[in-house]
All heavy atoms as a GROMACS GRO file, in nm:
protein
  605
    1MET      N    1   2.913  -1.770  -0.485
    1MET     CA    2   2.819  -1.681  -0.421
    1MET      C    3   2.896  -1.578  -0.340
    1MET      O    4   2.992  -1.608  -0.272
    1MET     CB    5   2.726  -1.763  -0.332
    1MET     CG    6   2.610  -1.684  -0.282
    1MET     SD    7   2.476  -1.798  -0.245
    1MET     CE    8   2.442  -1.744  -0.083
    2SER      N    9   2.852  -1.454  -0.344
    2SER     CA   10   2.919  -1.345  -0.275
    2SER      C   11   2.894  -1.349  -0.125
    2SER      O   12   2.787  -1.387  -0.079
    2SER     CB   13   2.869  -1.212  -0.332
    2SER     OG   14   2.919  -1.105  -0.258
    3ASP      N   15   2.996  -1.309  -0.048
    3ASP     CA   16   2.980  -1.299   0.098
    3ASP      C   17   2.920  -1.166   0.139
    3ASP      O   18   2.894  -1.144   0.256
    3ASP     CB   19   3.116  -1.316   0.166
    3ASP     CG   20   3.168  -1.459   0.153
    3ASP    OD1   21   3.086  -1.550   0.137
    3ASP    OD2   22   3.291  -1.476   0.161
    4GLU      N   23   2.900  -1.077   0.041
    4GLU     CA   24   2.843  -0.946   0.070
    4GLU      C   25   2.696  -0.960   0.108
    4GLU      O   26   2.621  -1.032   0.042
    4GLU     CB   27   2.854  -0.860  -0.055
    4GLU     CG   28   2.920  -0.727  -0.029
    4GLU     CD   29   2.934  -0.650  -0.158
    4GLU    OE1   30   2.841  -0.576  -0.191
    4GLU    OE2   31   3.039  -0.665  -0.223
    5PRO      N   32   2.651  -0.892   0.215
    5PRO     CA   33   2.510  -0.901   0.250
    5PRO      C   34   2.423  -0.835   0.143
    5PRO      O   35   2.464  -0.736   0.082
    5PRO     CB   36   2.499  -0.825   0.383
    5PRO     CG   37   2.621  -0.741   0.391
    5PRO     CD   38   2.726  -0.806   0.304
    6THR      N   39   2.307  -0.890   0.120
    6THR     CA   40   2.216  -0.832   0.022
    6THR      C   41   2.129  -0.728   0.091
    6THR      O   42   2.095  -0.740   0.207
    6THR     CB   43   2.128  -0.940  -0.042
    6THR    OG1   44   2.056  -1.007   0.060
    6THR    CG2   45   2.211  -1.040  -0.121
    7ARG      N   46   2.094  -0.627   0.014
    7ARG     CA   47   2.008  -0.521   0.064
    7ARG      C   48   1.865  -0.572   0.066
    7ARG      O   49   1.821  -0.637  -0.028
    7ARG     CB   50   2.020  -0.402  -0.030
    7ARG     CG   51   1.973  -0.273   0.027
    7ARG     CD   52   2.009  -0.158  -0.061
    7ARG     NE   53   1.904  -0.144  -0.160
    7ARG     CZ   54   1.920  -0.096  -0.281
    7ARG    NH1   55   2.036  -0.056  -0.321
    7ARG    NH2   56   1.820  -0.085  -0.363
    8PRO      N   57   1.790  -0.544   0.174
    8PRO     CA   58   1.651  -0.591   0.175
    8PRO      C   59   1.570  -0.527   0.062
    8PRO      O   60   1.594  -0.412   0.026
    8PRO     CB   61   1.597  -0.546   0.310
    8PRO     CG   62   1.701  -0.462   0.373
    8PRO     CD   63   1.826  -0.470   0.290
    9ARG      N   64   1.480  -0.603   0.007
    9ARG     CA   65   1.395  -0.553  -0.101
    9ARG      C   66   1.282  -0.468  -0.043
    9ARG      O   67   1.237  -0.494   0.068
    9ARG     CB   68   1.332  -0.672  -0.176
    9ARG     CG   69   1.432  -0.768  -0.235
    9ARG     CD   70   1.489  -0.731  -0.366
    9ARG     NE   71   1.386  -0.700  -0.462
    9ARG     CZ   72   1.403  -0.616  -0.562
    9ARG    NH1   73   1.516  -0.557  -0.581
    9ARG    NH2   74   1.306  -0.591  -0.645
   10PRO      N   75   1.236  -0.366  -0.117
   10PRO     CA   76   1.119  -0.291  -0.071
   10PRO      C   77   0.999  -0.385  -0.059
   10PRO      O   78   0.993  -0.488  -0.126
   10PRO     CB   79   1.096  -0.189  -0.182
   10PRO     CG   80   1.223  -0.181  -0.256
   10PRO     CD   81   1.288  -0.316  -0.242
   11PRO      N   82   0.903  -0.349   0.024
   11PRO     CA   83   0.784  -0.433   0.036
   11PRO      C   84   0.705  -0.434  -0.094
   11PRO      O   85   0.718  -0.345  -0.178
   11PRO     CB   86   0.704  -0.366   0.147
   11PRO     CG   87   0.752  -0.225   0.151
   11PRO     CD   88   0.894  -0.228   0.104
   12LYS      N   89   0.624  -0.534  -0.110
   12LYS     CA   90   0.534  -0.540  -0.225
   12LYS      C   91   0.422  -0.437  -0.203
   12LYS      O   92   0.385  -0.409  -0.089
   12LYS     CB   93   0.477  -0.680  -0.240
   12LYS     CG   94   0.586  -0.785  -0.262
   12LYS     CD   95   0.532  -0.897  -0.343
   12LYS     CE   96   0.635  -1.003  -0.369
   12LYS     NZ   97   0.746  -0.963  -0.449
   13PRO      N   98   0.368  -0.380  -0.311
   13PRO     CA   99   0.263  -0.279  -0.294
   13PRO      C  100   0.147  -0.327  -0.206
   13PRO      O  101   0.093  -0.250  -0.128
   13PRO     CB  102   0.215  -0.252  -0.437
   13PRO     CG  103   0.335  -0.284  -0.520
   13PRO     CD  104   0.403  -0.399  -0.450
   14ARG      N  105   0.113  -0.454  -0.214
   14ARG     CA  106   0.000  -0.504  -0.135
   14ARG      C  107   0.032  -0.504   0.015
   14ARG      O  108  -0.058  -0.513   0.097
   14ARG     CB  109  -0.039  -0.644  -0.181
   14ARG     CG  110   0.065  -0.749  -0.151
   14ARG     CD  111   0.019  -0.889  -0.192
   14ARG     NE  112   0.124  -0.984  -0.173
   14ARG     CZ  113   0.209  -1.026  -0.266
   14ARG    NH1  114   0.197  -0.979  -0.389
   14ARG    NH2  115   0.302  -1.112  -0.239
   15ASP      N  116   0.161  -0.496   0.051
   15ASP     CA  117   0.201  -0.496   0.191
   15ASP      C  118   0.207  -0.356   0.252
   15ASP      O  119   0.227  -0.343   0.372
   15ASP     CB  120   0.337  -0.564   0.207
   15ASP     CG  121   0.332  -0.711   0.167
   15ASP    OD1  122   0.225  -0.773   0.179
   15ASP    OD2  123   0.436  -0.762   0.122
   16LEU      N  124   0.191  -0.252   0.171
   16LEU     CA  125   0.191  -0.114   0.222
   16LEU      C  126   0.048  -0.063   0.236
   16LEU      O  127  -0.036  -0.092   0.152
   16LEU     CB  128   0.266  -0.022   0.126
   16LEU     CG  129   0.417  -0.034   0.120
   16LEU    CD1  130   0.471   0.056   0.010
   16LEU    CD2  131   0.479   0.002   0.253
   17ASP      N  132   0.024   0.013   0.340
   17ASP     CA  133  -0.107   0.076   0.357
   17ASP      C  134  -0.105   0.209   0.283
   17ASP      O  135  -0.041   0.305   0.327
   17ASP     CB  136  -0.136   0.097   0.505
   17ASP     CG  137  -0.273   0.160   0.528
   17ASP    OD1  138  -0.350   0.176   0.431
   17ASP    OD2  139  -0.302   0.192   0.645
   18LEU      N  140  -0.171   0.215   0.170
   18LEU     CA  141  -0.172   0.334   0.086
   18LEU      C  142  -0.299   0.417   0.104
   18LEU      O  143  -0.318   0.517   0.034
   18LEU     CB  144  -0.157   0.295  -0.061
   18LEU     CG  145  -0.031   0.216  -0.096
   18LEU    CD1  146  -0.032   0.178  -0.244
   18LEU    CD2  147   0.094   0.294  -0.063
   19THR      N  148  -0.385   0.380   0.200
   19THR     CA  149  -0.513   0.449   0.214
   19THR      C  150  -0.498   0.597   0.247
   19THR      O  151  -0.577   0.678   0.201
   19THR     CB  152  -0.601   0.381   0.322
   19THR    OG1  153  -0.528   0.373   0.444
   19THR    CG2  154  -0.645   0.243   0.278
   20GLY      N  155  -0.398   0.637   0.322
   20GLY     CA  156  -0.380   0.778   0.357
   20GLY      C  157  -0.272   0.846   0.275
   20GLY      O  158  -0.233   0.958   0.308
   21ALA      N  159  -0.226   0.782   0.169
   21ALA     CA  160  -0.117   0.838   0.089
   21ALA      C  161  -0.159   0.970   0.025
   21ALA      O  162  -0.269   0.983  -0.025
   21ALA     CB  163  -0.073   0.739  -0.018
   22GLN      N  164  -0.068   1.066   0.028
   22GLN     CA  165  -0.088   1.195  -0.040
   22GLN      C  166  -0.019   1.186  -0.176
   22GLN      O  167   0.103   1.194  -0.185
   22GLN     CB  168  -0.025   1.307   0.043
   22GLN     CG  169  -0.083   1.323   0.180
   22GLN     CD  170  -0.218   1.394   0.175
   22GLN    OE1  171  -0.240   1.483   0.094
   22GLN    NE2  172  -0.308   1.351   0.260
   23TRP      N  173  -0.096   1.166  -0.282
   23TRP     CA  174  -0.041   1.146  -0.416
   23TRP      C  175  -0.008   1.281  -0.478
   23TRP      O  176  -0.089   1.373  -0.478
   23TRP     CB  177  -0.139   1.068  -0.502
   23TRP     CG  178  -0.155   0.928  -0.453
   23TRP    CD1  179  -0.255   0.880  -0.374
   23TRP    CD2  180  -0.065   0.820  -0.475
   23TRP    NE1  181  -0.233   0.748  -0.346
   23TRP    CE2  182  -0.117   0.708  -0.406
   23TRP    CE3  183   0.054   0.806  -0.545
   23TRP    CZ2  184  -0.054   0.583  -0.408
   23TRP    CZ3  185   0.116   0.682  -0.546
   23TRP    CH2  186   0.062   0.573  -0.478
   24LEU      N  187   0.112   1.291  -0.534
   24LEU     CA  188   0.160   1.413  -0.598
   24LEU      C  189   0.175   1.389  -0.747
   24LEU      O  190   0.221   1.284  -0.790
   24LEU     CB  191   0.296   1.452  -0.539
   24LEU     CG  192   0.302   1.465  -0.387
   24LEU    CD1  193   0.446   1.481  -0.342
   24LEU    CD2  194   0.217   1.581  -0.341
   25ALA      N  195   0.134   1.488  -0.826
   25ALA     CA  196   0.146   1.480  -0.972
   25ALA      C  197   0.196   1.614  -1.023
   25ALA      O  198   0.184   1.717  -0.955
   25ALA     CB  199   0.010   1.448  -1.035
   26ALA      N  200   0.251   1.614  -1.142
   26ALA     CA  201   0.290   1.740  -1.206
   26ALA      C  202   0.164   1.822  -1.230
   26ALA      O  203   0.057   1.766  -1.258
   26ALA     CB  204   0.362   1.712  -1.338
   27PRO      N  205   0.173   1.953  -1.220
   27PRO     CA  206   0.056   2.038  -1.242
   27PRO      C  207  -0.009   2.009  -1.378
   27PRO      O  208   0.058   2.003  -1.480
   27PRO     CB  209   0.112   2.180  -1.238
   27PRO     CG  210   0.238   2.169  -1.157
   27PRO     CD  211   0.292   2.032  -1.188
   28GLY      N  212  -0.139   1.985  -1.376
   28GLY     CA  213  -0.213   1.959  -1.499
   28GLY      C  214  -0.194   1.820  -1.555
   28GLY      O  215  -0.238   1.791  -1.666
   29GLU      N  216  -0.128   1.731  -1.483
   29GLU     CA  217  -0.098   1.597  -1.533
   29GLU      C  218  -0.154   1.488  -1.441
   29GLU      O  219  -0.088   1.390  -1.410
   29GLU     CB  220   0.054   1.577  -1.545
   29GLU     CG  221   0.120   1.670  -1.644
   29GLU     CD  222   0.079   1.644  -1.788
   29GLU    OE1  223   0.047   1.527  -1.821
   29GLU    OE2  224   0.078   1.739  -1.866
   30ALA      N  225  -0.277   1.503  -1.397
   30ALA     CA  226  -0.337   1.408  -1.302
   30ALA      C  227  -0.344   1.266  -1.358
   30ALA      O  228  -0.347   1.170  -1.281
   30ALA     CB  229  -0.476   1.455  -1.262
   31ASP      N  230  -0.346   1.250  -1.490
   31ASP     CA  231  -0.352   1.116  -1.549
   31ASP      C  232  -0.214   1.056  -1.574
   31ASP      O  233  -0.202   0.945  -1.622
   31ASP     CB  234  -0.430   1.118  -1.681
   31ASP     CG  235  -0.580   1.134  -1.658
   31ASP    OD1  236  -0.626   1.110  -1.545
   31ASP    OD2  237  -0.649   1.171  -1.754
   32GLY      N  238  -0.109   1.130  -1.542
   32GLY     CA  239   0.028   1.082  -1.561
   32GLY      C  240   0.081   1.018  -1.433
   32GLY      O  241   0.005   0.980  -1.344
   33PRO      N  242   0.211   1.007  -1.422
   33PRO     CA  243   0.270   0.947  -1.304
   33PRO      C  244   0.239   1.027  -1.178
   33PRO      O  245   0.236   1.149  -1.181
   33PRO     CB  246   0.421   0.950  -1.331
   33PRO     CG  247   0.438   0.983  -1.474
   33PRO     CD  248   0.312   1.050  -1.519
   34GLN      N  249   0.216   0.956  -1.070
   34GLN     CA  250   0.193   1.016  -0.939
   34GLN      C  251   0.282   0.946  -0.838
   34GLN      O  252   0.306   0.825  -0.851
   34GLN     CB  253   0.047   1.000  -0.896
   34GLN     CG  254  -0.050   1.068  -0.988
   34GLN     CD  255  -0.195   1.044  -0.947
   34GLN    OE1  256  -0.226   0.954  -0.869
   34GLN    NE2  257  -0.284   1.125  -1.000
   35ILE      N  258   0.334   1.021  -0.741
   35ILE     CA  259   0.416   0.960  -0.637
   35ILE      C  260   0.360   0.994  -0.500
   35ILE      O  261   0.289   1.094  -0.482
   35ILE     CB  262   0.564   1.004  -0.646
   35ILE    CG1  263   0.578   1.154  -0.623
   35ILE    CG2  264   0.627   0.960  -0.775
   35ILE    CD1  265   0.721   1.198  -0.598
   36ALA      N  266   0.392   0.909  -0.404
   36ALA     CA  267   0.356   0.932  -0.264
   36ALA      C  268   0.472   0.884  -0.178
   36ALA      O  269   0.542   0.788  -0.213
   36ALA     CB  270   0.228   0.858  -0.228
   37PHE      N  271   0.493   0.952  -0.067
   37PHE     CA  272   0.595   0.912   0.029
   37PHE      C  273   0.523   0.838   0.141
   37PHE      O  274   0.438   0.895   0.209
   37PHE     CB  275   0.670   1.034   0.081
   37PHE     CG  276   0.742   1.108  -0.029
   37PHE    CD1  277   0.682   1.211  -0.098
   37PHE    CD2  278   0.870   1.070  -0.065
   37PHE    CE1  279   0.748   1.277  -0.201
   37PHE    CE2  280   0.937   1.134  -0.168
   37PHE     CZ  281   0.875   1.239  -0.236
   38VAL      N  282   0.554   0.710   0.155
   38VAL     CA  283   0.486   0.623   0.251
   38VAL      C  284   0.593   0.564   0.342
   38VAL      O  285   0.668   0.474   0.300
   38VAL     CB  286   0.406   0.512   0.180
   38VAL    CG1  287   0.337   0.422   0.280
   38VAL    CG2  288   0.305   0.572   0.083
   39GLY      N  289   0.602   0.616   0.462
   39GLY     CA  290   0.707   0.572   0.552
   39GLY      C  291   0.841   0.602   0.489
   39GLY      O  292   0.867   0.714   0.444
   40GLU      N  293   0.926   0.503   0.482
   40GLU     CA  294   1.060   0.522   0.424
   40GLU      C  295   1.064   0.490   0.274
   40GLU      O  296   1.171   0.485   0.214
   40GLU     CB  297   1.161   0.436   0.497
   40GLU     CG  298   1.130   0.287   0.489
   40GLU     CD  299   1.219   0.203   0.578
   40GLU    OE1  300   1.180   0.182   0.695
   40GLU    OE2  301   1.325   0.160   0.531
   41TYR      N  302   0.948   0.470   0.213
   41TYR     CA  303   0.942   0.430   0.072
   41TYR      C  304   0.877   0.538  -0.013
   41TYR      O  305   0.801   0.622   0.036
   41TYR     CB  306   0.864   0.300   0.056
   41TYR     CG  307   0.930   0.188   0.130
   41TYR    CD1  308   0.880   0.144   0.253
   41TYR    CD2  309   1.044   0.126   0.081
   41TYR    CE1  310   0.943   0.043   0.323
   41TYR    CE2  311   1.108   0.026   0.150
   41TYR     CZ  312   1.056  -0.015   0.271
   41TYR     OH  313   1.120  -0.115   0.341
   42ILE      N  314   0.906   0.533  -0.143
   42ILE     CA  315   0.842   0.619  -0.242
   42ILE      C  316   0.763   0.526  -0.332
   42ILE      O  317   0.814   0.425  -0.382
   42ILE     CB  318   0.946   0.699  -0.324
   42ILE    CG1  319   1.026   0.793  -0.233
   42ILE    CG2  320   0.876   0.780  -0.431
   42ILE    CD1  321   1.145   0.732  -0.171
   43VAL      N  322   0.637   0.557  -0.351
   43VAL     CA  323   0.547   0.473  -0.430
   43VAL      C  324   0.504   0.554  -0.552
   43VAL      O  325   0.469   0.672  -0.543
   43VAL     CB  326   0.423   0.431  -0.346
   43VAL    CG1  327   0.334   0.338  -0.426
   43VAL    CG2  328   0.466   0.367  -0.215
   44MET      N  329   0.508   0.490  -0.669
   44MET     CA  330   0.469   0.556  -0.794
   44MET      C  331   0.354   0.478  -0.856
   44MET      O  332   0.356   0.355  -0.859
   44MET     CB  333   0.587   0.560  -0.892
   44MET     CG  334   0.554   0.629  -1.023
   44MET     SD  335   0.690   0.621  -1.142
   44MET     CE  336   0.804   0.737  -1.072
   45ARG      N  337   0.255   0.552  -0.904
   45ARG     CA  338   0.141   0.487  -0.971
   45ARG      C  339   0.106   0.564  -1.098
   45ARG      O  340   0.150   0.676  -1.119
   45ARG     CB  341   0.020   0.478  -0.879
   45ARG     CG  342  -0.049   0.611  -0.855
   45ARG     CD  343  -0.170   0.596  -0.767
   45ARG     NE  344  -0.238   0.724  -0.749
   45ARG     CZ  345  -0.343   0.741  -0.673
   45ARG    NH1  346  -0.393   0.638  -0.605
   45ARG    NH2  347  -0.400   0.858  -0.662
   46HIS      N  348   0.023   0.503  -1.178
   46HIS     CA  349  -0.028   0.564  -1.301
   46HIS      C  350  -0.158   0.634  -1.264
   46HIS      O  351  -0.257   0.569  -1.228
   46HIS     CB  352  -0.054   0.455  -1.406
   46HIS     CG  353  -0.092   0.506  -1.540
   46HIS    ND1  354  -0.200   0.589  -1.561
   46HIS    CD2  355  -0.036   0.488  -1.661
   46HIS    CE1  356  -0.210   0.618  -1.688
   46HIS    NE2  357  -0.112   0.557  -1.751
   47GLY      N  358  -0.159   0.767  -1.271
   47GLY     CA  359  -0.277   0.843  -1.232
   47GLY      C  360  -0.400   0.811  -1.314
   47GLY      O  361  -0.512   0.822  -1.265
   48GLY      N  362  -0.382   0.772  -1.439
   48GLY     CA  363  -0.495   0.739  -1.526
   48GLY      C  364  -0.549   0.600  -1.504
   48GLY      O  365  -0.656   0.566  -1.554
   49ASP      N  366  -0.477   0.516  -1.432
   49ASP     CA  367  -0.521   0.379  -1.404
   49ASP      C  368  -0.480   0.345  -1.260
   49ASP      O  369  -0.385   0.272  -1.236
   49ASP     CB  370  -0.458   0.281  -1.502
   49ASP     CG  371  -0.508   0.138  -1.483
   49ASP    OD1  372  -0.597   0.114  -1.398
   49ASP    OD2  373  -0.457   0.049  -1.552
   50GLN      N  374  -0.553   0.400  -1.166
   50GLN     CA  375  -0.517   0.387  -1.025
   50GLN      C  376  -0.535   0.246  -0.971
   50GLN      O  377  -0.493   0.216  -0.860
   50GLN     CB  378  -0.594   0.488  -0.942
   50GLN     CG  379  -0.556   0.629  -0.980
   50GLN     CD  380  -0.638   0.735  -0.911
   50GLN    OE1  381  -0.717   0.707  -0.823
   50GLN    NE2  382  -0.618   0.859  -0.952
   51ASP      N  383  -0.594   0.156  -1.050
   51ASP     CA  384  -0.606   0.016  -1.009
   51ASP      C  385  -0.484  -0.066  -1.052
   51ASP      O  386  -0.468  -0.179  -1.009
   51ASP     CB  387  -0.733  -0.047  -1.067
   51ASP     CG  388  -0.858   0.012  -1.004
   51ASP    OD1  389  -0.853   0.049  -0.885
   51ASP    OD2  390  -0.960   0.023  -1.075
   52ALA      N  391  -0.400  -0.007  -1.137
   52ALA     CA  392  -0.278  -0.077  -1.180
   52ALA      C  393  -0.183  -0.086  -1.060
   52ALA      O  394  -0.184   0.001  -0.973
   52ALA     CB  395  -0.211  -0.001  -1.294
   53PRO      N  396  -0.103  -0.191  -1.053
   53PRO     CA  397  -0.012  -0.204  -0.938
   53PRO      C  398   0.092  -0.093  -0.938
   53PRO      O  399   0.151  -0.062  -1.043
   53PRO     CB  400   0.052  -0.341  -0.956
   53PRO     CG  401   0.027  -0.379  -1.098
   53PRO     CD  402  -0.093  -0.303  -1.145
   54PRO      N  403   0.115  -0.031  -0.823
   54PRO     CA  404   0.217   0.074  -0.815
   54PRO      C  405   0.357   0.015  -0.804
   54PRO      O  406   0.374  -0.105  -0.779
   54PRO     CB  407   0.179   0.150  -0.687
   54PRO     CG  408   0.113   0.046  -0.602
   54PRO     CD  409   0.043  -0.046  -0.698
   55LEU      N  410   0.455   0.099  -0.823
   55LEU     CA  411   0.595   0.062  -0.805
   55LEU      C  412   0.641   0.114  -0.669
   55LEU      O  413   0.604   0.224  -0.629
   55LEU     CB  414   0.682   0.124  -0.914
   55LEU     CG  415   0.645   0.090  -1.057
   55LEU    CD1  416   0.728   0.173  -1.155
   55LEU    CD2  417   0.666  -0.059  -1.082
   56VAL      N  418   0.723   0.037  -0.599
   56VAL     CA  419   0.775   0.077  -0.468
   56VAL      C  420   0.926   0.089  -0.476
   56VAL      O  421   0.994  -0.003  -0.522
   56VAL     CB  422   0.735  -0.025  -0.358
   56VAL    CG1  423   0.790   0.018  -0.223
   56VAL    CG2  424   0.584  -0.043  -0.353
   57PHE      N  425   0.979   0.203  -0.434
   57PHE     CA  426   1.122   0.231  -0.435
   57PHE      C  427   1.171   0.254  -0.292
   57PHE      O  428   1.101   0.320  -0.214
   57PHE     CB  429   1.153   0.359  -0.514
   57PHE     CG  430   1.113   0.356  -0.658
   57PHE    CD1  431   0.986   0.398  -0.697
   57PHE    CD2  432   1.202   0.315  -0.755
   57PHE    CE1  433   0.950   0.398  -0.830
   57PHE    CE2  434   1.166   0.314  -0.888
   57PHE     CZ  435   1.039   0.356  -0.927
   58ASP      N  436   1.291   0.205  -0.261
   58ASP     CA  437   1.354   0.250  -0.136
   58ASP      C  438   1.429   0.379  -0.171
   58ASP      O  439   1.433   0.422  -0.287
   58ASP     CB  440   1.443   0.142  -0.073
   58ASP     CG  441   1.564   0.104  -0.155
   58ASP    OD1  442   1.612   0.184  -0.239
   58ASP    OD2  443   1.615  -0.007  -0.134
   59GLN      N  444   1.488   0.443  -0.072
   59GLN     CA  445   1.553   0.572  -0.095
   59GLN      C  446   1.665   0.563  -0.199
   59GLN      O  447   1.675   0.650  -0.286
   59GLN     CB  448   1.610   0.626   0.037
   59GLN     CG  449   1.504   0.666   0.137
   59GLN     CD  450   1.424   0.787   0.093
   59GLN    OE1  451   1.474   0.876   0.026
   59GLN    NE2  452   1.298   0.789   0.129
   60GLY      N  453   1.748   0.459  -0.194
   60GLY     CA  454   1.856   0.445  -0.291
   60GLY      C  455   1.806   0.426  -0.433
   60GLY      O  456   1.859   0.485  -0.528
   61GLU      N  457   1.703   0.344  -0.448
   61GLU     CA  458   1.646   0.321  -0.581
   61GLU      C  459   1.584   0.450  -0.636
   61GLU      O  460   1.596   0.481  -0.755
   61GLU     CB  461   1.541   0.211  -0.575
   61GLU     CG  462   1.598   0.074  -0.548
   61GLU     CD  463   1.492  -0.027  -0.515
   61GLU    OE1  464   1.387   0.007  -0.457
   61GLU    OE2  465   1.515  -0.145  -0.548
   62TRP      N  466   1.515   0.524  -0.549
   62TRP     CA  467   1.452   0.648  -0.592
   62TRP      C  468   1.556   0.750  -0.638
   62TRP      O  469   1.540   0.814  -0.741
   62TRP     CB  470   1.365   0.705  -0.480
   62TRP     CG  471   1.294   0.829  -0.520
   62TRP    CD1  472   1.318   0.956  -0.475
   62TRP    CD2  473   1.189   0.841  -0.616
   62TRP    NE1  474   1.233   1.045  -0.536
   62TRP    CE2  475   1.153   0.978  -0.623
   62TRP    CE3  476   1.122   0.750  -0.697
   62TRP    CZ2  477   1.053   1.024  -0.708
   62TRP    CZ3  478   1.022   0.797  -0.782
   62TRP    CH2  479   0.989   0.932  -0.786
   63GLU      N  480   1.664   0.762  -0.562
   63GLU     CA  481   1.770   0.857  -0.601
   63GLU      C  482   1.832   0.816  -0.734
   63GLU      O  483   1.861   0.902  -0.818
   63GLU     CB  484   1.874   0.868  -0.492
   63GLU     CG  485   1.826   0.947  -0.371
   63GLU     CD  486   1.774   1.085  -0.407
   63GLU    OE1  487   1.838   1.157  -0.486
   63GLU    OE2  488   1.667   1.121  -0.355
   64ALA      N  489   1.853   0.687  -0.756
   64ALA     CA  490   1.907   0.640  -0.883
   64ALA      C  491   1.810   0.671  -0.998
   64ALA      O  492   1.851   0.714  -1.106
   64ALA     CB  493   1.936   0.490  -0.877
   65PHE      N  494   1.682   0.651  -0.975
   65PHE     CA  495   1.580   0.683  -1.076
   65PHE      C  496   1.581   0.832  -1.108
   65PHE      O  497   1.582   0.873  -1.224
   65PHE     CB  498   1.441   0.638  -1.027
   65PHE     CG  499   1.329   0.680  -1.117
   65PHE    CD1  500   1.304   0.611  -1.234
   65PHE    CD2  501   1.250   0.788  -1.086
   65PHE    CE1  502   1.201   0.650  -1.319
   65PHE    CE2  503   1.147   0.828  -1.168
   65PHE     CZ  504   1.122   0.758  -1.285
   66ARG      N  505   1.582   0.915  -1.003
   66ARG     CA  506   1.583   1.060  -1.023
   66ARG      C  507   1.707   1.106  -1.100
   66ARG      O  508   1.696   1.188  -1.192
   66ARG     CB  509   1.577   1.132  -0.888
   66ARG     CG  510   1.443   1.129  -0.823
   66ARG     CD  511   1.441   1.209  -0.697
   66ARG     NE  512   1.531   1.323  -0.712
   66ARG     CZ  513   1.535   1.426  -0.629
   66ARG    NH1  514   1.457   1.430  -0.527
   66ARG    NH2  515   1.618   1.524  -0.648
   67ARG      N  516   1.823   1.054  -1.064
   67ARG     CA  517   1.945   1.090  -1.135
   67ARG      C  518   1.937   1.048  -1.282
   67ARG      O  519   1.977   1.123  -1.371
   67ARG     CB  520   2.068   1.028  -1.068
   67ARG     CG  521   2.116   1.102  -0.946
   67ARG     CD  522   2.252   1.054  -0.899
   67ARG     NE  523   2.258   0.910  -0.873
   67ARG     CZ  524   2.227   0.853  -0.758
   67ARG    NH1  525   2.186   0.924  -0.657
   67ARG    NH2  526   2.235   0.722  -0.746
   68GLY      N  527   1.886   0.927  -1.306
   68GLY     CA  528   1.873   0.879  -1.444
   68GLY      C  529   1.780   0.967  -1.525
   68GLY      O  530   1.810   1.003  -1.640
   69ALA      N  531   1.668   1.006  -1.466
   69ALA     CA  532   1.573   1.093  -1.536
   69ALA      C  533   1.636   1.229  -1.563
   69ALA      O  534   1.623   1.284  -1.674
   69ALA     CB  535   1.445   1.108  -1.455
   70ALA      N  536   1.706   1.284  -1.465
   70ALA     CA  537   1.769   1.415  -1.482
   70ALA      C  538   1.878   1.411  -1.589
   70ALA      O  539   1.902   1.511  -1.658
   70ALA     CB  540   1.827   1.463  -1.348
   71ASN      N  541   1.943   1.296  -1.604
   71ASN     CA  542   2.050   1.281  -1.703
   71ASN      C  543   2.001   1.237  -1.840
   71ASN      O  544   2.081   1.208  -1.928
   71ASN     CB  545   2.156   1.183  -1.651
   71ASN     CG  546   2.235   1.241  -1.536
   71ASN    OD1  547   2.254   1.362  -1.526
   71ASN    ND2  548   2.281   1.154  -1.447
   72GLY      N  549   1.870   1.224  -1.858
   72GLY     CA  550   1.814   1.191  -1.988
   72GLY      C  551   1.817   1.043  -2.023
   72GLY      O  552   1.801   1.007  -2.140
   73GLU      N  553   1.836   0.957  -1.926
   73GLU     CA  554   1.846   0.814  -1.956
   73GLU      C  555   1.717   0.754  -2.015
   73GLU      O  556   1.722   0.648  -2.074
   73GLU     CB  557   1.884   0.736  -1.829
   73GLU     CG  558   2.025   0.763  -1.784
   73GLU     CD  559   2.063   0.682  -1.661
   73GLU    OE1  560   1.997   0.581  -1.632
   73GLU    OE2  561   2.158   0.724  -1.594
   74PHE      N  562   1.606   0.822  -2.001
   74PHE     CA  563   1.479   0.768  -2.048
   74PHE      C  564   1.429   0.836  -2.176
   74PHE      O  565   1.321   0.806  -2.223
   74PHE     CB  566   1.373   0.779  -1.938
   74PHE     CG  567   1.418   0.717  -1.808
   74PHE    CD1  568   1.443   0.795  -1.698
   74PHE    CD2  569   1.437   0.580  -1.798
   74PHE    CE1  570   1.486   0.738  -1.579
   74PHE    CE2  571   1.480   0.522  -1.682
   74PHE     CZ  572   1.505   0.601  -1.570
   75HIS      N  573   1.506   0.928  -2.232
   75HIS     CA  574   1.462   1.004  -2.348
   75HIS      C  575   1.446   0.920  -2.473
   75HIS      O  576   1.371   0.956  -2.564
   75HIS     CB  577   1.557   1.120  -2.377
   75HIS     CG  578   1.545   1.230  -2.276
   75HIS    ND1  579   1.634   1.332  -2.269
   75HIS    CD2  580   1.456   1.253  -2.176
   75HIS    CE1  581   1.601   1.414  -2.172
   75HIS    NE2  582   1.493   1.368  -2.114
   76ASN      N  583   1.517   0.807  -2.483
   76ASN     CA  584   1.512   0.726  -2.605
   76ASN      C  585   1.415   0.610  -2.597
   76ASN      O  586   1.416   0.523  -2.684
   76ASN     CB  587   1.652   0.674  -2.638
   76ASN     CG  588   1.746   0.786  -2.676
   76ASN    OD1  589   1.704   0.886  -2.733
   76ASN    ND2  590   1.872   0.772  -2.643
   77LEU      N  591   1.332   0.607  -2.496
   77LEU     CA  592   1.235   0.497  -2.484
   77LEU      C  593   1.126   0.513  -2.588
   77LEU      O  594   1.089   0.625  -2.624
   77LEU     CB  595   1.173   0.496  -2.344
   77LEU     CG  596   1.269   0.464  -2.230
   77LEU    CD1  597   1.196   0.474  -2.097
   77LEU    CD2  598   1.328   0.325  -2.246
   78PRO      N  599   1.074   0.400  -2.638
   78PRO     CA  600   0.968   0.410  -2.740
   78PRO      C  601   0.840   0.467  -2.683
   78PRO      O  602   0.814   0.470  -2.570
   78PRO     CB  603   0.946   0.265  -2.783
   78PRO     CG  604   1.017   0.179  -2.686
   78PRO     CD  605   1.110   0.266  -2.608
   0.00000   0.00000   0.00000
């Protein structure tokens, strides 16, 4: 087992208060991915199914996701 401290995990979506979240979507894509900045976290949901559980990212995870998307890491997904 590593002696390195582990990074705390982001909270579960049910533990965040999303009632006042300002959801952002690409222009004309309200049914696609939407994100909101909630405290120190970034939350992503499916705009077409707002009852589906959202994803919660901390700042490091979000930056890694953004870099991967910008570098085309998701272009080959089915």
